[in-house]
Structure formats: C-alpha cells, structure tokens
N, C-alpha and C positions, 0 to 999 in steps of 0.2 A: 631324261630325269624320269623320275614314276611322282604319280599322282594319285592319292587314298581317298577315295571317294566313297562317305558313309552315307549312313540316313539316320536324322537324329530317333531316337525313341520317342513313344507318347511320355514317358514320365520325364522328361527334359523339358518337353513342350509345358506339362502342367505343372511343375515345379512351383508352390507357395510363394509372394513376397513373403520375407520376415517382417518389414514394415513400410507402409502399413498390410496389416492381410487383404489379402488377395492371390489370385490364382494369376501365375504371370509366365511369360512366352522367354525361354532361353536359349539362347543357339551357340556354342562355343565353334570356331572356325580352327578348323585344323592347324597347328602351327605349320610356318612354314621350312620346321627343321625336318620335319616328317618328308620333301620334297627331297628324297636323294637315290631311291634307287633306279638304274636304267630300263625299270616296267613299269608300267601301271598295275596297283591293287585294287582290285575292284570290289571292296564287298559290299555284301546285299544284304539289307536287313528289314523283315518283316516288318512289321510295328503295328499291335494290336491295341482298341480303345480301350478295351473291354479291364483293364485293370491301369491307375496311375501309379503305379509303383514303377522303378525303372527294372526293363526289359532286356534282356540278358542281348548280346550283339551276338550273332552268329559269326563264328569262325573260319567261313567260308570267304578264300580270296582266291580273286581270275586278276592272273598276271597277263597286262597286253602291253605290245613293245611302244613308246612314246611314239617312235618314230611312225607309228601306222596311223593314216591316214583318219582312221576311225575315232584317232585319240580325244579331237575336236569333239565328236559328237557325244562320245562319252563323258565327255566337259558339263556340254551343255544339259546331258540331262543327272545332273550332278544335284545333292542337296543343296548343298549354297547357291548352285542357280537355279532352281526348284523353288527355295525359301524366298527367293529375292524378286523373282516374279511377283509369288503372291504376296507381298511387303508393297510392290506395286501394283496389284490390284484393290488393296486395303487404301493406299494415296487415294486412287482414282476414286474409290468406291468414298471416301472421305470429303472428296469436292462435288461428288454429283448432286444432283436435285434430290429430297427423299420423295421421288415419284419410282413406283415398283418397274416398271419398262426404262428407266433409264438405269436404273441397279442390276435389272434382267441383262441389259445388254454388255455392264460390264461384265459379269459374273458370266457371260457364255462364251466368254472369250478363253476360259478353261475348257470348253468342249465339255464330252462327256464322262471324260475319267477324273472328275472333281472324286474325291473322297473326305471322309469326317475330316481328316488330319487336316488337309489344305481348308476347309472352313473355319477350322479353329487357328490356324496360322492367321488366316484372316480378317476374323473378326480380332483376335488379339492385338492386332495391329492398327484397327481402327479408331477413331478420336469422333463421330459424329453419332451421337444419341439418334439422329434423325433418322438413319439411314440403315444404323445394326438391326433393327427390329426387323426391317425388309430382307436383308442379307440371311439373317437366323429362318427367317420365312421360307426363304428360298432353297436354302439348306437339308431344312425337313422335309419337304416335298421331293427333294431331287436327287439326295443322298440317302445312302444305307444306314443306317445311326447305330453305332450300340451302347456308348456311353453319351444319351444325347443330354445328361446334367453338363456334360463339360461346354456344350455348345453355350449354354444358358448363362456360366459362369462366364464364360468369356463375355458376352453379350453385360450381363451385370457387370463387369470389369470397366468395359467402357462408360456406363454411365455413371460409376465411379469417378471416373477419368473428371467427364465433365460436370462431378457434384451434384447430379439430376436424382435426387432420393425417391423422388418420386414415380418416377418410371422404374426406381429398378427395384420400389415395391408392386408397384404394376404388375413386372412381369413374373417375379416371384408369384404372384396369386393365379398367373397363367402356367407358371409348371403344375400345379398342382390342379387346376382345370383340365391338364392334357398329362396327368396323371404320372409327371415327372418327379423323381422325391430329390431334393433338395440335399447338401453332403453339408458336409462341415465348411467345405472353399465357399458355399453360398454364402451362407451364414456370417463369414468370416465378410466375404466383400461387401455384404450389406452392411456390418456392423461398420468397416471401416467407412464407406460411403458417410453415415450419419454422421462418421467422426468427424471428416475433412468438410462437414456441414455445417458442423459446429451444434449439432442436435445430438447431445448426450441423453437425455431422455430417449428418444429414436434409437439410441446404438443399447443403450440397458434393453429395453422392451424387445427389440433381434435378438439382444444376448439371453434373455431368460425366455424364446421362444425354443433355445434350440433343444431342449431337453425334452420335447414332447414331439419333435421329431428325429426319437432315437441319434443328434449326434451329442459328440462329447466333446466341449472347448479345450484344446491343448493349455499348452505355458503361453504363448503367443498371443491368443484369445484373451486369456485370463488376465495378461501383461493389460494388453490395452485398456482391458473395462477398469483397472484402476482409474483411468484416467478418465475414463465415462461414465463411471458412479459419482467421483468426486465432482465432475462439470455439471451431471445433472441433481446435486446436492444429498447424495446419500453416502454420506463419508462415515458410518461403520462400516457399511459393506466394501468401501474402497482399501480403508484400512485397513482391514481382516483380509482384502487380497495383499493388500500390500506386506502384510507378515507373513502370507502364507509365500509370497515371492520372493521374497527373503529367506525364508525358512529352505523351499524348494529350490534358489537359484534359478530363478526363472530370469530368461534375459528381460529388462527393460528398457525401454528409449527416455531418451532426453525430456521428452514432450510430458511423460506420464513422471518423471523424477519431477519435473516443475511442478506437475497434477497437486502431488502429495506435499510439495512443500508449501501450495498455494493454501492448500486446507488446514495444514498445520498453521499457517499465521493467521488465516481466519478465525482459526479456535484460540488464535493470542499465545501458540505455543512455539516460540520462537526460535527459542533450543532444537525443538524437533524440527525445524527449518535447518539450522544448520547441520544436526544429525544427518541430513537426509544426501544434503549436498557430500559431506564429507564420503560416505555411504557409494554415493555417486563415485564420485571420482577413487574411491577403493575400488570397487568393481570396474573401473576403465572405462567408461562411457565417457563420453568428451561434452562438457557442457555447450548448449546452443545457447545463440544469445537471447530467444523464447526465458530461458532456464534463469538466465542471469540477470534477466528485466523483473522474472518472477521473484528473486531474491533479494535483489535490491529493495523492491517493493515491501515484502515483508521487513525486512529490516528498517525499513521508512517507518511502517505502522510502528514498530516493536521499538521506536525513535532511538534507536541504534547508529547513528549516523558513520560513527566513526566503520562499524562493519558494514553500511552500504559502500562507503569509500575503501575499502579495502578491495569487497567483492569488484569496485568498479573496476579500479588497477588491474585486479588480475584477468580482467574480461581483454582490458587492454593489451594485458601482455599476452594475452593466447591469440593476437591478431584480430579480435572481434572490433567493428566499428561503431561505437554509439548511435542506438537510431533514436526514432524521434522519440521511443516508450521509455528509453533509457535515461535518458534525460529527465524525462515527466517524475521518471520515479526518485530520482535524483533529489530535483527539485520540493517534490513534497515528503523528501527522507527532510534534507537539512532545513527544508521550513516549518516541520512540525519540530525540529528540534530545536530550532533558532540560530542554527549554523549560519548566519548572514552573512561574509564574507564568501562561505563556500557557494550558500543558494545562487550570489550576485556571479562569481564565476560560470556555474554554470550555464546560467539564463544569457550573459555574453556568450557565451561559446555556440549555444544555439544560435543566437544572433545574426551569428558571425559566418554559420554553414548556412544562414538564410533559412532558417527553419522559423515557421510560424506556433506563436503559443495558443492555446484558447484561454478562454475565459477563466475557468477554474487554475491556471496556472500565472497567470497574469495575478487571480485574487490570493493565493498561496503567496507569491511574491510580497504584496501589499499586506496583506494581513502580518508577516513574518515581520517586515519591516515596522509595523505600529507598533507590535510590542518589542524591537529592539530599540527604536529609535532611530531608524536608517530614514533620515525626513529627505534628503537631498538627493538617494537610490531612490524610495518611493518616486518623488518626484520625476526622476528619467524613466522609470518604468510607467509609469502615468501617461506621460508622453506619448513612448515609445506604441501602450495599447491607443491611443485615439488616432494614434494611423493605422494600426494594424486594418486591414480588408475582412479580415476573418471575425473579429470578438469585438464586441463595443464597451466601453464603462454600464456595470448595471448596478443596482443596488448594493450589491457586498463589496462591489469596487468602491464607492462613494464612501462607504462607513467606513473604509480603512483611511480612506484616503482624509475623511474629519477626523479620524483617532487621532493620527499621528500628530497633523498642525495646531489638534486640540491637545494631546500631551502635552507638547511644547509651547506652550503656552501663546502660539501664532494667530492669534484672534482674527486677524481680517484674512489669512490663506485659509481657516476654518471655516469661515462664513463663506467667502469665496466657492468652496468645494461645497459647501449646500446648496450653494445659488446654482450651480451648476447643476448640480443633484436636481433639484428642482427643474430645471430647463428640458432637462432628459427624461422627466417626465417620472421622475420615481419620486415619492414621498418619503419622509426620516421618517427611522422607526423607532424605536425606544434605544437600539444599542448607539445609533446617531444621535440624539438628545441626550441621551449619559455621557456622553463625550463632551456635546457642548455646554452644558451644565460643569461637567468638569475643567473647560478651558476658561470657562465666563468666572470661576471659582475661581480659580488662578490670576486672572488679570483683575481682582475684587471687581466686578462687576453686577454687583448686586442686584439690581434691578433687569440687566440680561437674564440673569438665571432664574427670578423668576417668569420672565417672557415666556424663555424655556420650559418651564413646568408648564404655566397657563396653553402653550402650546402644546404640550403633551395629552392634558385634558377635552382639547380644540378637537384632536384627531382621533379621539376615544381611544387611546390607548392606557391601559390598566399601569400605572408604575410598579415595578416587582421588587424585591428584596435590594437586588444589587442598585439598583436606582437610587432609591431611598438611603444606600448605604454610600453612593455617592453625594447624595444630596447633604448627607452627615457630615461627611467629608469637608466640604465646600465649606458647611459651620466650623469646621476645624480654622479655615483660613479667614473668616472675616471678621469683621470688625464688631467689637461690639454693640454698637449703638444701630447696628444693620441688622442684627439675629432673628429679630419679630419678623422682619418680612420672609426668614425660612422659615422661620416656625412656621410660619400659617401656609407654607407648602406642606412643611412634612404632616402636619395634623390633615391636610386633606391624604397624601400620600398611603401616610402608617400610622392611624391616631395613636396605638400603644405607642410608637417610636415619637409620636408629636409630642405625647404628654411628658412624656421620661427627658424629650429637651426643654421646655415649655417648665418642665420643675428646674432646671438648672441656669437657664435665660432668664427665671421671673423667681426662683424661689422655691420653697416646697412647702411652706405657711406653716412653718415650725411644725411637724407633723410626725418629727422623731426620726421613723425609720421610712417613714412613707415613699422617698427616694430609692432608696435599695429596696423596698419590697417590688416596686412597678418596674425596676430595672431588670429585678431578676427574676417577675414576668414577661418582660419584652423576651429576654433574651434565651429563653426555657422556650417560648413561642416561634421563634425563626431557625433556618435553616442552619447544618451545621457547616456549610458552605461559607456564611456572614455572621457566623457569630465572635470570632476573633476578628472580625473588622469593625462590627458594631463598635464590639465594647472597646477596641486601640478608638475608636472616633468620639466617643463620648468621655472616654480618661483624656484625650488631647484636651478636649472643649472644656472638661472639670479644669486642666491646669491651665488653661489660656484666661478662665475668669477666677483664677486665683483661687478654686476650690479643692484644695490638696485633701482636705478630710474625705468628701464626696470621690474624688481621685482613689483614695486607699480602698473605700467602700471599693468600689468598682471593682480594684485590683484583686481584692479580695475574692469577691462573687465571682471572678472570671476563676480563679483558681479551683474553689469549692466546683464550679459546674465542671471544672475541667477543661473551661477554653483554654489557658493557659497550665502549662506541665514544665517539670522540671524545669525551672526559672532559677532556684537554691541548691547550688549542692556542696558535699560535704564529705571529706574522704579525710584519714587519719592527718596526711600530708597537705592537702588544701582546701578551703573553703572556698568557693567561686560564685560568682553571679552571670546566667546564664540573659543574654539579653536581644537574642537573632528575630524571632521573631514577636517585636514588642514596632510600637511605634513610638517616635519621641517622645512623647510623652508618658505612653504606657510605662517606657523606658525609665524615666527620670521618674519616673513615680517607683517602681519597682527600687529602684535606689535607694530613693530616701526610707521605703521601707526596709532591705537590708542594713544601712547604717544605721539607723534604729537597733536592729537586732545586733547589729554586734556590737554597739555600745551597752545591750544589756548585757550579752555575754562577757563582756567586758568589766561591770559592777560587778556579776556574778560569779566571777571568779575564774568561768570557764576556759580549760587552755585551750590558747591558738593553737593553729599548723604553722610550719615553716613560711607557708606562701598561701595568698591572699588574690585572688584576681577577679577581673570583669571580663566578659568576653561577647563583644557587640557584635561582632562580624566584621568583613573587609568587604561586601560588598557594595555597590553603591544604586542608586536607582538607575534606570536607564534612559529617563531625563532628566537627570541632575548628576551633580561632580560632589553632590555631597553625601556623605554615606552616614549612619549611625555612630560612627568610627570618629570620625570628623569633629562632628557637635559633642562628644563626650569628651574627649580631649580637653575642651577648652570650657565643661563646663567642670569636670573635676580639676582642671584650674583656678576657677572662680570658687571653688570649696577650698581651695588649698591643699587636696586630698593626696597621699603621697602616692598614687597610681601612675605609673609611666607604660608608655607603650613599650611593648617585647618586641626587640627586632629581627626578631627569629620567628615569631608567631602573630601575624597580623590580625587587627583584631581585637588583642587580647591587651591590656590593664594589666598590672601584676604589682605586687607592694609586698614589703617581708612582714613576717609576724611582730620586731620590737616597733615598724614606722608607723603599722599601722593602731598600734596600739597606743603610743605616742600621740598620736594626731587624735585617736576617738577620746584619749583622756582631757588634752588640751579642750577639743569642741564641747565637750560635757563643762570644762570649766566657763567657760566664755557662756554658756547657756544661762548657769547659775548666776553668774553677773549682772546678764542682763535680765534675768526675772527679778 
C-alpha cells in the first residue's frame, strides 16, 4: 500500500470565509482512494507566505517501499500529523492561564523549528482572546515573518469568535503603530465582528475606512454591508447596495435578505417585502427562521394576517420549528387584525410548549379580546397572566379588562377589575374612565356616570373629544328626565358641545336657525375622527326626543360638511339608499328624507327605475346580537313599506317600481286625509 504525503499551501490556509467575512484555515485530507499503490509517494512542497494566492504544487515525487521500517517515520512527518500536533497546541493554549510564561512553556514544545505557517495554524485554531495576543507577541519575537498581516488577521478572527470588538479595534491600532499594513481580510474580519456584536454603526464605520487604506471591498463585503447599513438606519445606502447586488448578481445571505425585508416593512412597503422574499427564493437562497420571523412580523404590521398564516405554514413545511419570536410575531399579526380564533390557537400552542409570554403579548391578546368581545377568553388569559412568574398585569392590562366588561354591560365585573387595578397601585386613566361611563350608560346608571365624570376632574384628567363623544352617546341611551345631569357634565367637558345639547334638551328659545348654526360651528371645530360620531349621536338624541325636524337639519348639515357621503344613489336601473355608516337614529332620519324625496318624484311624474333598494349592511355589533338590518326589517313592516330582504344579498331590502309607486301614492292619500 502507498501513502501520499503533501504539505498544504498558504493559500488554502488563508482562504476567506464566504459568510461571515473572515480569513479561515481549511485543510482537505487526502481521500483514502489514493492509498492504492504498493509504494509511498512523498510529495514535498515549499510554502511561501509572500502571497495569499494559491501556490503551485511541485511535481517532485519520491517513492518509498511501504514495507520499509522508515515508512512509519515518514507518516509521522506528514502534513496531517504536523497539523494535528499544532491543533493540540492551540487547544492547550486555549486552556492555559493568560500568563506569558505559561504560554511560552506550551509553545516551546515546538522547539526551534517553528515557522510562520505553524503560527498561523495555531492562532487560527484558538478561541481564547486572553492568550491569543501573547501567542502573537511570541511569534513576532522568535519567528522570521514574511506576511505579518496574516498573523494579525487570524488573531482578529479569535476576537471575532468571542465577539470582542473592543480588542479587535485595539489590535488594529497596534498593527498601525508597528507599521503593519491592513488588507481586505483585516477589514472584513473586523466588519463581521461588529456585525456579530450587533453593532451595525461600527460595521459601517470600519467599512468606510477601507478606502483610506487602499482596500477595495469585494462583493461579499458589499453584501454584508446591506445588512449593516440597514441596521444602522441608513436605509438609502442599504437599498442602493441591494439594487446593485441584484444588478451584479452578488451572493447575498438570508440574514441580509431579512434586513432588506425589515427595511421595506418599516417604511410601509409591504409588497416590497414579499418581492424580496420571492427574489431570494428564485436565487436559491434558503430562508432561515430569522427571515421567516421578520416576514411574518412585516405582514402583521401590514394587517395581512392571511399572508402571515401562509408564511407560517410554509415555514413548517420546510422543517423549521417555530421559535418564541415566531409565535410572538403571529400573536401581534392576528391581534392587530382581530383574527381572534387564530390568535387564541397560537397562544394555547405557546402555553402547551411551556413558553412564557411577556406583558406586551398578554396585553395584545387582551386588547384584541376587548375589540371583538371575547369575554371568557379574556378572563382566562388574565388569570394566566397573574400566575406568570415573569410578568404581572399593568395599567394597559387592567384598561383592556375594564373595557371588555364595560362594553358587555357587566357592571359588577368592570367595577371588580377597577378595584383590582387600584389595589395593584394603578390609577384609572382616561381610557378606563371612558369605558366605565359607557358601561354605566348601558345599565342606565346615570348617577354613576356623573360620579365617574367627577372622578376624572378630581384626577386632573382633561376630557378629550372621544371622551365627550362617549358621554354624548350615553345621553342617547338615557331617559329624558335625567338628561339634565349629563348636560351639565358636557358643558364642563366641552362648552360648545354642551350648549348644542342644551338647545336640544331645553329648546332653542325660538331663535330660528340658532340650533343649526351652533351645531355647524361645533362640527366644524372638532377633529375629523369624531365628526361622524358626534353627528350620529346628536341625530339619535333628536330622534329620542321626537325632534324630527332638527334631526333632518343635522343630516342636511352632515351632508353639506361631507360628514356623510354617498347616501343616495341613482342609476337608470336602480335607486338606492345606503345606510351602513349611520347610527340607528341617523339611518331612520335618512330613510324619512328619502321617502319624502321619492314622494316628490311620484308627484312630479319622474320616471322610476325598475328596482329600488335599501342597503343597511349585514354586520352586527361585536357586543350585540342586533344589527341595523334587523331593526330596519321591523321598522319597514311598521311603515307597511313593500321592501323585502333580498335572500341573495345580506343587508339589502328591495322592491319593484310598481310596488314602490303604489305604496307612496297610498301613503300620500293617507296624509291628505289625516290633514
């Protein structure tokens, strides 16, 4: 049998890692298939460290009889044997104390024949940042060095393994002090160290130094810098490099793709996130769990829970086990989009796996439950949170809990949650007090509404427009004889609103258009997010007080201010009334106005279309079994109107031209007789 003995070139020893950036040592043992000859082939290579490029291997072969006793000696002197002994020394240096004499004692076992390449192998296999500089100093004093930069580079690699950027930077300064010129590998190693230390701004700083030392980044460095610039907040530079990477077909790793996805997600370009993901797959780059989590989180912020769910399923199919970050991203995605059942499934799966939730995730779930009316689920989650060792309920937690019970009209439960909040050391905020007022209003507990309002003033909390809107909404549910108590509260909270309500409750003193003028001034002064709510509630209050004329004035005001739009539609084939965005009182008022308009059309002989329809929408309130459609169905029957619910279109009530005209004429005749 024959053995082939060869010495590795410095180029193999010092080839750069593809990801992350580094100079690495790589040895390829000779395959066993080469051991076939009956003689030993001894191939001797003279290695120079002058150039990191591949050195050609000499073709000189010495054949040795394997039966010769010297064959074992030759094997001991082989490259593989020498490399193993150097790795053993590196391991010893990792374990020894960072004392110069201890390090010297280990290295002295090499004798006087130590060469530069031996030092490179030793340091490259080290992982102790305390002893590596001592080894470097030893080699600089005892070994003739041709490429000292390489020794510094492998020492920098030790610091990178330990994520010690501070020592790496100090070693770089030492290089310069000693007149050693850094090369591309020097910078790429420090940049990758900064990246591993999650210090992207430092990575950018070192990258931008390269040019001043005559170093030109390669495509691998540029690709890594997409990630670094993105994390450092320089989005434009990151995206410019990414565009260049696509044009020049650089190699980009999954971490960098994840950073680009995160950049697009942060800027709101969610389609861009998906495009990057598809580009990555087209290039054959395998997604990692970090990328999946980043993409799921982006789809959550985009309120695209269906896409988050699809990506999660793909992740499972590709063999990845969801991490805590995966579940957290899913809960946020489903919670934001009110995908209640999906969010609860993820929550239960986390608990089954023994994963602890933090306060943010618990509060996200509770806020979602408050929005969609998951009362029992919220109670279970709250109890689970109280049992948790890592997080306890906070002000946000109690706010959601009070809201859940308040919206459900559960007065005692809402008050119990408030008391527990106080016992935990939290004072109710504006959100909590608004919810309580809503709760007491539903239960017709007017005195408690007033008491809660007084509490708000005692806590020196300024009522905002939403709070006033809630108080106004409570008035639409309050008996006429108790409206005065709430009017006083409104006058204190918002004098303009209080005065308009007072005109309705107490009358406008026969001043003609005084009410409409003041109502217009009020609606013109409030924020766009509350205009419709205010107008709806004021109309509801008018309907409750049998002030139909003022209700019509408010509706007309809402149309002129474009608070309401597209209520009436006319096409050649259908006239329709759209009420989906209106409160019950506003919808009834709009119906009254529409019927009057239709009556005038009949009287004027205007041609009717073949079909007339009323669209109420088919949704129901999350805390109520009744929707606008159900109430309208009863009201249309009371009016004896010929509109019937369309079985194929939920929320639509339709009638024909003939039926509508006949009903309108009959209605007109009855009004004439009554007059």
